[in-house]
N, C-alpha and C positions, 0 to 999 in steps of 0.2 A: 195304398199298400194293402189293407184288409177289405178292398172292394169286391173282390172275386168270390163267387158262391163257395168255392173250396176253402177259401181262408176264413170266411164268415162261419162256415160249419166247424172247422177247426177252432176258432175262438170259443164257440158254444161247447164243443166237446171238452176243451181245455177247462172252462169253467166248472163243467160237471165232474169231470176226472179230478180236477183240484180239490173240490169239494169231498170227493171220496177220499182222496188222499189224507186230507185233514182229518176226517171223521175217523177212518180206519186207524191211522197211525197214531194220532195225538188224542183222540177220544178212546179208542178201543184198545190198541195195543199198549201204548205207554201209559194210558189212563191219566194223562196230565190234566185234561179238562172236559168239560161237557159243554153242550151249546150254552146252557144257562146255568151258572154256579151261585149257590146260595150260601156256601161257606167259604172262608178265607182260602183255604187249600182246594176247594171243589170237590172234596171227598164226602160222600154222602154219610150222614150219621144214622141213618135208619134205612130198613129195606124199602119201606115207602118212599123214601127220598131217592134212592136208587131207581126205583120203578119210575118215577116222574123224570128224573134225569134220562134215563133209557128211552123214554116215550118221546121227550124233546129231541133227543139225538135222532130217533126214528124219523121224526118229520124233517129234521134237516137231511138225513138220507135220502128220503123221498123226494125233496127239492133237487137234491144232486142227481138222482135218478132221472127225475124228469128233464132236467137240463141235458144229460146225456142223451137220453132218447130223442130229444129235440135235436141235439147235434147229429145224430145218426141219420134222422129223417132229411135234414139239410145237407149232409154228406151224399145220401142217395139222390136228392134233387140236383145237387151240383154235378153228379154223374149223368145226368140226363140233358145237361147243357151242352149242346154240340160245340160250342166255342170255347168251353172251359179247359185251360191249360192245366194239366195234371202233373203235379210235383209232391213227392214224398217229403221233400224239405220244406216246401210251403205249408204242407199240412202240419207236419211236425213243429214248424215254427209258430204257426198260428195256434197250436194246441198249448204249447210252451207259454205264449203270450196270454192265452185265456186263462191258464193256471196262475199266471201272475197277477192278472186282474183279479181273479178270486181272492188270492193272498192279500193284495193291497187293499181292494174294497172291504173283504170281511175283517181284515185286521185293523183297519181305521174305524169302521162302524161299530164292531163288537168290542174290541179291545179298549178303544180309546173315547169314542162317542157314547155309545150306550154302556159301556163298561160291564157288560154281562158275563164276561169271562177274560182270561189272560191267557197266554199260551201255557205258562207255568205258574198258576196262582199261588201265592204264598211262598214263592222261592225267593231268596235273598237278591237275585238278578232278574226279578219278574219284567222290569221295564226292558232290560236288555234282551230278553226272549221275544218280548212283543216288537221291539224294534228290528231284531233280526228276522223276524217272520215278514215284516213290511219290506225290508231290504231284499228278502228273497223273491218277494213280488216284484219289485223293481227290475232284479236281475234277471228273472225269468221273462218279464216282458221286453227287456232289452235284447236278450239272446234270441227269442221268438221274433221279434221284428228284424233283427239281423239276418237270421235264417231265412225269413220270409222274402225279405227284400232281395237278397241274393239268389234266390230260388230261380231255377228256369226248368220248365217242365216241357215235354213234348205234347203236341196235340195227338189225340186218338186218331 
């Protein structure tokens, strides 16, 4: 299902863009958490602590940026494959699946295994938010796989 160069590129793009969505919305706009939280609520207690959290988030964004660039390069290379079937639905589906993989893997590793942060640290429903984040990953993978499987593209 995800063997074609177009869908592999979409998966990597989805990983990078899913990371950006997490970092921009949850880290920066909502301010719910940072990559590494050192307090129960993940709110820094000093300006120095905020600088450290911002630097850590910066490395996280650098990694998602590099994934996104890698996905763009892969997409460009897929465009050079004469036998590649092009489908916006397949690309969008694989990108959704990649975003889902990001949510699932990041959620399991960071929230449950390493416990370096939670979606809403210190919130009375902290576990629920973490589980909903994992569920969003499963849903994105399922929808993306369904879209990619049902995609039909025209040859160039």
